[in-house]
N, C-alpha and C positions, 0 to 999 in steps of 0.2 A: 298263783303268782299275783303279786300286787299290781294293780292297774298302773299304766304309764300315763303321765300327765305332762302338760306344758310342752307339747311338740313344737319345735321351732326349726326354721331353716336359716342358714347363714345369710347375713345381709349381703354378703359378696355374691350370692347366687340368685338374687332376685330376678334377674333377667334371663334365666336359663331353666330348662326342665331337667337337666342332668345334675341332680343333687340328691342329698339325703336329708332327713330330718332327725333331730335328736330330741328325745324325751327323757324325763326323769322318773325314777321310782326310788323308794327308800333303799339306800345302799348301792346305787349304781345309775347306769344310763342305758337307754335303748336307742337303736338306730333302725330307720326304715327308709325305703325308696319312696321319694316323693311322687313319682309317676304311678306307683303301684302299691298304695297303702294297704290294700286288702291282702297283699302277699305275706303280711306279717312283719316281724322285726326280730332282731337279735339283741341280746342284753349282755352287759359287761358289769361286773361288780366294780366297786369304787377303785380298787387297786388296778384292775385291768384297764379301766377307763383312764386313769391317771397316766399309766404307762403308754397308752395309745396316744393321748394328747401330747405327751412329752416327745414321742417319736415324730409326730406330725410337725411340731414346732422345730424339731431338730433337722427337718428335711429328709427324713429317712424314706419317704414315699414319693419323692420328686422323681420325675421321669427324666 
């Protein structure tokens, strides 16, 4: 697997520990827990990531 680079956390979550980080790799994105970076990460290809972001923007994960 290609290494993940450019890990970043949302600017909206700077004052909390309950967040995830997103990194990039050719053809997709990776997500990991900020509090436990050593636990690994999961990856999504470009299409999966695009679908996920669209669902978040549409409010599909609101409580």
